[in-house]
C-alpha positions in Angstrom: 113.6 96.9 120.7 114.1 100.3 122.2 116.7 102.7 120.8 117.7 105.9 122.8 119.6 108.6 121.3 121.1 110.6 124.1 123.3 113.4 122.9 123.0 114.8 119.3 126.0 115.6 117.2 126.1 117.6 114.0 125.8 115.4 110.7 125.1 112.2 112.5 124.6 109.4 109.9 121.7 106.8 110.3 122.6 103.9 112.5 122.4 100.3 111.7 121.6 98.0 114.5 121.9 94.1 114.1 119.5 92.2 116.0 120.1 88.9 117.6 118.2 85.7 118.7 115.8 85.7 115.8 115.1 82.4 113.8 117.0 83.0 110.5 114.4 81.1 108.5 111.3 82.9 109.6 109.9 86.2 108.4 109.4 89.2 110.8 107.5 92.4 110.6 109.1 95.4 112.2 106.8 98.2 113.5 107.6 101.4 114.9 105.3 101.7 118.0 106.2 105.1 119.3 108.8 107.8 119.1 109.6 111.0 120.9 109.7 112.8 117.5 105.9 112.1 116.5 104.8 115.0 114.3 101.1 116.4 114.2 98.9 114.1 112.1 101.4 111.3 112.0 100.1 107.8 113.2 101.9 106.4 116.2 102.4 102.8 114.9 103.9 102.4 111.5 105.2 99.3 109.7 109.1 99.8 109.1 110.2 96.6 107.4 109.4 93.0 106.8 112.4 90.7 106.6 113.8 87.3 107.4 115.6 86.9 110.7 118.8 86.2 108.9 118.6 89.7 107.2 117.7 91.5 110.4 120.7 89.6 112.3 123.3 90.2 109.5 122.3 93.4 107.7 120.5 95.0 110.5 117.7 97.5 110.9 118.3 101.2 109.9 117.5 103.6 112.5 116.8 107.0 110.9 118.7 110.2 112.0 117.1 111.8 115.1 117.2 115.4 115.7 117.6 116.7 119.2 119.1 115.3 122.5 117.3 112.4 124.4 115.2 111.2 121.5 113.9 107.5 121.7 112.0 105.0 119.4 110.3 101.7 120.2 110.1 98.9 117.6 107.8 95.9 117.9 109.3 92.8 116.1 106.8 89.9 115.5 107.0 86.8 113.6 105.0 86.6 110.5 102.8 83.4 110.1 
């Protein structure tokens, strides 16, 4: 999943994105693969969440506040075996 934050606004809250097309009974691992805001010394791939498909489709995934215009983040969503 790719999230692109185009134009920044002051006091923007975290965004919550509900995913679709997942199996509600399977568990998924969500990993942040890359971001345009990576700071020095921070790893590029980091686990963000592990949840059932039903949780990701109903409660969603929280995308933290991004600072600056034209920021992006790429998440990899893999089924846990």
